[in-house]
C-alpha positions as CSV (number, residue, x, y, z in Angstrom):
1,M,0.3,0.2,-0.1
2,K,2.8,2.2,0.9
3,N,4.3,1.7,-2.9
4,A,1.4,2.1,-4.1
5,I,1.2,6.1,-2.5
6,D,5.2,6.6,-3.0
7,I,4.3,6.1,-6.5
8,L,1.3,8.1,-6.8
9,K,3.1,11.0,-5.3
10,D,5.4,10.9,-7.5
11,S,3.7,11.2,-10.7
12,S,1.7,13.7,-8.7
13,E,4.5,15.8,-7.8
14,S,5.9,15.0,-12.0
15,L,2.7,16.2,-13.1
16,I,3.1,19.7,-11.1
17,A,6.4,19.8,-11.7
18,E,5.4,19.4,-15.6
19,L,2.7,22.1,-15.4
20,I,4.7,24.7,-14.0
21,R,7.6,24.2,-16.9
22,Q,4.7,23.9,-19.4
23,K,3.2,27.5,-17.9
24,K,6.6,29.2,-17.9
25,E,6.7,28.5,-21.6
26,L,3.7,29.7,-22.1
27,V,4.1,32.9,-20.4
28,S,7.3,33.4,-22.3
29,L,5.3,32.7,-25.3
30,K,2.6,35.6,-24.6
31,T,5.5,37.4,-23.2
32,E,7.7,37.3,-26.6
33,Y,4.5,37.6,-28.4
34,L,2.9,40.5,-27.0
35,K,6.3,42.0,-27.6
36,I,5.8,40.8,-31.6
37,H,2.5,42.3,-31.1
38,H,3.8,46.3,-29.5
39,Q,7.0,46.2,-32.1
40,R,4.4,45.8,-35.0
41,G,2.3,49.1,-33.5
42,Q,5.5,51.3,-33.5
43,K,6.3,50.6,-36.6
44,K,2.4,51.5,-37.5
45,K,2.9,54.6,-35.4
46,R,6.5,55.4,-36.8
47,I,4.8,54.9,-40.4
48,K,1.4,57.6,-39.8
49,N,4.5,59.8,-37.8
50,K,6.7,59.5,-41.5
51,A,3.8,60.1,-43.9
52,H,2.7,62.9,-41.6
53,L,5.6,64.8,-41.6
54,Q,6.6,64.3,-45.4
55,D,3.1,65.8,-45.4
56,L,4.7,68.3,-43.3
57,E,7.4,69.0,-45.1
58,N,5.3,69.3,-48.9
59,G,3.1,72.1,-47.1
60,F,6.1,74.0,-46.0
61,K,7.9,73.7,-49.9
62,R,4.4,74.5,-51.0
63,A,3.8,78.3,-48.8
64,N,7.7,79.1,-49.8
65,L,6.8,78.5,-53.9
66,K,4.4,80.7,-53.1
67,V,6.5,83.0,-51.2
68,I,9.1,83.1,-53.8
69,L,6.4,83.2,-56.5
70,A,5.1,86.5,-54.3
71,L,8.3,88.0,-54.2
72,K,9.4,87.7,-58.5
73,V,5.8,89.3,-58.5
74,I,6.8,91.9,-56.9
75,E,10.4,92.7,-58.1
76,E,9.1,92.6,-62.1
77,E,6.1,95.2,-60.4
78,I,9.1,97.2,-59.4
79,R,10.9,96.9,-62.5
80,V,7.7,97.9,-64.7
81,D,6.8,100.6,-62.0
82,S,11.0,101.9,-62.3
83,F,10.6,102.2,-66.2
84,F,7.5,103.9,-66.6
85,K,8.9,105.9,-64.2
86,G,11.7,106.6,-66.1
87,L,9.5,107.0,-69.1
88,T,7.0,109.5,-67.6
89,E,10.5,111.5,-66.0
90,L,12.4,112.4,-69.7
91,P,14.8,115.1,-69.3
92,K,13.4,118.1,-70.0
93,S,14.8,119.5,-73.1
94,K,16.7,123.0,-73.1
95,E,15.1,125.6,-74.7
96,T,16.7,128.3,-76.4
97,Y,15.9,131.8,-76.0
């Protein structure tokens, strides 16, 4: 009888040890899964951030081009105004008496 109890005790201890080992392995697998899942989320965030930064950069480029074009238009208007002002202010001819 004692031999049967010892066998059952040894079997239950080995089963408990196996369950503990499997539980640790399961926790390890869950941890790895969560790390991978988190990394994927971070990668998606980086991609979204990168796209957002690219949109901002493109917006700045468009704004800069508008400013440059506006400055060129202003410079051209100044040149045209100066040209016409020069034409209207021709030197007076000297009259001889």
